[in-house]
LUMGU-766432 format. One line per field, with one value per residue (C-alpha): residue number from 1; residue in three letters; y, x, z. Coordinates in Angstrom, 2 decimals, decimal comma. Example, Ala and Ser with C-alpha at 12.3 -4.5 7.8 and 13.67 -1.06 7.14 Angstrom:
n: [1 2]
res: [ALA SER]
v: [-4,50 -1,06]
u: [12,30 13,67]
w: [7,80 7,14]
# end
This chain:
n: [1 2 3 4 5 6 7 8 9 10 11 12 13 14 15 16 17 18 19 20 21 22 23 24 25 26 27 28 29 30 31 32 33 34 35 36 37 38 39 40 41 42 43 44 45 46 47 48 49 50 51 52 53 54 55 56 57 58 59]
res: [MET LYS GLN ALA LEU LYS LEU LYS ALA PHE ASP ILE THR ARG PHE LEU ASP SER LYS GLU ALA LEU ALA GLU TYR LEU SER GLN VAL LEU GLU ASP GLY ASP LYS ASN GLU LEU ILE ARG ALA LEU ARG HIS ILE ALA LYS ALA GLN VAL MET ALA GLU VAL ALA ASN GLU SER GLY]
v: [-6,86 -4,15 -5,05 -3,12 -0,88 -1,83 1,21 1,44 2,84 6,44 6,79 10,40 9,42 8,97 12,73 13,87 13,87 17,25 19,51 21,91 19,18 18,05 21,60 22,34 19,10 19,73 23,35 22,28 19,71 22,20 24,76 22,26 21,82 18,15 16,36 12,92 14,14 15,66 12,28 10,61 13,31 12,82 9,09 9,84 12,21 9,67 6,96 9,27 10,12 6,47 5,64 8,47 7,31 3,74 4,99 7,10 4,28 1,76 4,10]
u: [64,55 65,06 64,81 62,23 63,51 62,56 61,62 60,99 57,68 57,97 57,40 56,93 57,32 61,08 61,33 59,11 61,99 61,60 58,88 59,61 59,17 55,91 54,62 55,52 53,96 50,73 50,68 50,94 48,18 45,88 46,53 45,29 42,01 41,46 39,88 41,03 44,60 44,40 43,38 46,30 48,67 47,56 48,23 51,69 52,45 51,32 53,45 56,48 56,09 55,82 58,89 60,83 59,76 60,86 64,19 64,79 63,91 66,10 69,05]
w: [-124,14 -121,53 -117,89 -115,85 -113,09 -109,57 -107,54 -103,84 -102,70 -101,52 -97,78 -96,67 -93,03 -93,58 -94,14 -91,27 -88,81 -87,15 -85,83 -88,68 -91,31 -89,71 -89,58 -93,19 -94,41 -92,52 -93,69 -97,34 -96,93 -95,21 -97,95 -100,53 -98,64 -99,53 -96,55 -97,67 -98,06 -94,56 -93,13 -94,93 -93,69 -90,10 -90,46 -91,88 -89,01 -86,41 -88,03 -88,14 -84,48 -83,48 -85,55 -83,87 -80,42 -81,14 -82,48 -79,38 -77,01 -78,81 -78,94]
# end
């Protein structure tokens, strides 16, 4: 019997580490035109910014 692979959940916020990455991500989402995806993208961007702020403050 083969053992199932354990995969980590993909977290886009790990890759939103620069203004350019944020802009490109938001641009792609806006191009698609899906309002629900836009809401999710804004949440991802907010989370990424909070994570970056915490990282900067903690050194």
